[in-house]
C-alpha positions in Angstrom: 141.3 41.5 134.4 138.1 43.5 134.1 137.6 47.1 133.1 134.9 49.2 134.7 133.0 51.5 132.5 132.0 54.8 134.1 128.8 55.8 132.4 127.8 59.4 132.4 124.7 60.1 130.4 124.5 63.6 131.9 127.5 64.5 129.7 125.2 65.6 126.9 123.8 68.4 129.1 127.3 69.7 130.3 128.9 72.7 128.8 131.3 72.4 125.9 134.9 73.7 126.3 133.8 77.0 124.7 131.0 77.3 127.2 128.4 78.6 124.8 126.7 75.3 124.1 126.1 71.9 125.7 127.3 68.7 124.1 123.8 67.7 123.0 123.8 70.8 120.8 126.8 69.4 119.0 125.0 66.1 118.2 121.8 68.0 117.1 123.9 70.2 114.8 125.6 67.1 113.4 122.3 65.5 112.8 121.1 68.6 110.9 124.3 68.5 108.8 123.8 64.8 108.0 120.2 65.5 106.9 121.2 68.5 104.8 124.1 66.5 103.2 121.9 63.6 102.4 119.2 65.8 100.8 121.8 67.6 98.6 123.5 64.4 97.6 120.2 62.7 96.9 119.2 65.5 94.5 122.4 65.1 92.6 122.2 61.3 92.7 118.6 61.2 91.5 119.1 63.7 88.6 122.3 61.9 87.4 120.9 58.4 88.0 117.8 59.2 86.1 119.7 60.9 83.2 122.3 58.1 82.7 119.7 55.4 83.4 117.6 56.7 80.5 120.7 57.0 78.3 121.5 53.3 78.9 118.1 52.3 77.5 118.2 54.5 74.3 118.8 52.8 71.0 122.1 54.7 70.6 125.5 53.1 71.1 127.2 56.4 72.0 124.7 57.3 74.7 124.8 53.7 76.0 128.6 54.0 76.3 128.4 57.2 78.2 125.9 55.7 80.7 127.9 52.5 81.1 131.2 54.5 81.6 129.6 56.6 84.4 128.4 53.5 86.2 131.7 51.6 85.9 133.7 54.5 87.1 131.7 55.7 90.1 130.2 52.4 91.2 133.5 50.4 91.2 135.7 53.0 92.9 135.4 52.8 96.8 133.5 55.8 98.2 136.3 56.6 100.6 138.7 57.0 97.6 136.2 59.2 95.8 135.9 61.5 98.9 139.6 62.0 99.0 139.7 62.7 95.2 136.9 65.3 95.4 138.0 67.0 98.6 141.8 67.0 98.3 142.7 66.4 94.6 140.0 67.9 92.5 140.4 71.4 93.9 144.1 71.4 92.7 142.9 71.3 89.1 140.6 74.3 89.4 141.7 77.6 87.9 143.6 79.8 90.3 140.8 82.5 90.5 138.3 79.8 91.6 140.8 78.3 94.1 141.4 81.8 95.6 137.6 82.4 95.8 137.1 79.0 97.5 139.9 79.7 100.0 138.0 82.8 101.1 134.8 80.9 101.8 133.8 79.1 104.9 135.9 75.9 104.6 133.2 73.8 106.3 130.8 74.9 103.5 133.3 74.1 100.8 133.8 70.6 102.3 130.1 70.2 102.5 129.8 71.0 98.7 132.6 68.5 97.8 131.1 65.9 100.0 127.6 66.3 98.4 129.2 65.9 95.0 131.1 62.8 95.9 128.2 61.1 97.7 125.8 62.1 94.9 128.0 60.8 92.1 128.6 57.5 93.9 124.9 56.9 94.7 123.8 58.2 91.3 125.7 55.3 89.6 123.6 52.8 91.7 120.3 54.6 90.9 121.3 54.6 87.2 121.2 50.8 87.2 117.9 50.7 89.0 116.3 53.1 86.6 117.7 51.2 83.6 116.4 47.9 85.0 112.9 49.4 85.7 112.6 50.7 82.2 113.8 47.5 80.6 111.4 45.5 82.7 108.4 47.2 81.1 106.7 45.3 78.3 108.0 46.3 74.9 104.5 46.8 73.7 104.2 50.0 75.8 107.1 51.6 73.9 105.9 50.4 70.5 102.3 51.6 71.3 103.6 55.1 72.1 105.6 55.3 68.9 102.8 53.8 67.0 100.5 56.6 68.2 102.8 59.1 66.7 104.6 60.1 69.8 108.3 60.9 69.6 110.8 58.8 71.5 111.2 61.5 74.2 107.4 61.8 74.5 107.1 58.1 74.8 109.6 58.1 77.7 108.0 61.1 79.3 104.4 60.1 79.2 104.4 56.3 79.1 107.6 54.6 80.2 109.0 56.8 83.0 105.8 57.3 85.0 105.5 53.5 85.4 109.2 52.9 85.8 109.6 55.4 88.6 106.7 53.8 90.5 108.3 50.4 90.2 111.6 51.6 91.5 110.4 53.3 94.7 111.4 50.3 97.0 115.0 50.1 95.8 115.3 53.9 95.9 114.3 53.7 99.5 117.2 51.3 100.2 119.6 53.6 98.3 118.4 56.6 100.4 119.1 54.7 103.6 122.5 53.6 102.4 123.3 57.2 101.4 122.5 58.4 104.9 124.8 55.8 106.4 127.5 56.5 103.8 127.4 60.2 104.7 129.5 59.3 107.8 132.5 59.0 105.4 132.4 62.8 105.1 133.8 63.0 108.6 137.2 62.0 107.3 137.3 65.2 105.4 136.6 67.2 108.5 132.9 67.7 108.0 131.1 67.9 111.4 128.1 65.7 110.5 126.7 63.2 113.0 129.8 60.9 113.1 132.2 63.8 113.1 130.4 65.4 116.0 130.6 62.1 117.9 134.4 62.1 117.5 134.5 65.7 118.6 132.4 64.9 121.7 134.5 61.8 122.5 137.8 63.8 122.3 136.5 66.6 124.5 134.5 64.7 127.1 136.3 61.3 127.1 132.9 59.6 127.1 133.3 57.4 124.0 130.6 54.9 124.7 127.9 57.5 125.4 128.9 59.4 122.3 128.7 56.6 119.8 125.5 55.1 121.4 123.9 58.5 120.9 125.0 58.7 117.3 123.7 55.2 116.7 120.3 56.2 118.0 120.5 59.4 115.8 121.0 57.3 112.6 118.2 54.9 113.6 115.9 57.9 114.1 116.7 59.5 110.8 116.4 56.2 108.9 113.1 55.4 110.7 111.6 58.7 109.6 112.8 58.1 106.0 111.3 54.6 105.9 107.9 55.9 107.1 107.9 58.7 104.6 108.9 56.3 101.7 106.2 53.9 102.8 103.6 56.6 102.2 105.2 57.4 98.8 105.2 53.7 97.9 101.5 53.3 98.8 100.6 56.4 96.8 102.7 55.2 93.8 101.2 51.7 93.5 99.6 50.9 90.2 96.5 48.8 90.1 97.0 45.4 88.4 100.8 45.3 89.2 102.6 43.4 91.9 102.0 45.2 95.2 99.2 47.3 93.7 95.5 47.2 94.7 
């Protein structure tokens, strides 16, 4: 028994039930939310990943333990579970005045904030390990030379180790950025109308499931293509002469 699919690519230019937009506007709005969510989460992830990655390389057991605990918790718990914890459980432990204030705000904005935190913490744990590996891959002589010149440990990291480590870690950071954009689709389970959420919204209202998800697939491909091209420019600018990949 065969099923005939009735394609209707013109659905994107038809009016939504409210009549004030077309369905294509929904997808474009979802794409903008996906980009905004990814940028906010990336800022959180990069700051936390860098901080805890550096802590994991310091000659201090306590700082090492803090960095390792962060990685073990947020890297080993599934992202979907973390989203549920941040969106539905974490707010219950906030003080009543803060809960009351959040309840008065735009709920889509509140979900966006929680989603950014969840995605940022999850990705930050992965970036942490990449920063740690990059620092530890540097010759020990660089650190010893900095300390031998009279620099403090923090100055040695700031002026000698980190500038080289960050250049080395650009390619894996690109992969993490692409993964984070794809992982942002999990936010749709919390009700955030990012790209995947808008696809579900369009499917339910137009009954055109195939067209909806093909359009969303192309949207993710477009976003990731742009990110890859931008990061290629960054990688080219960050190359160090004399190192692998440098000229």
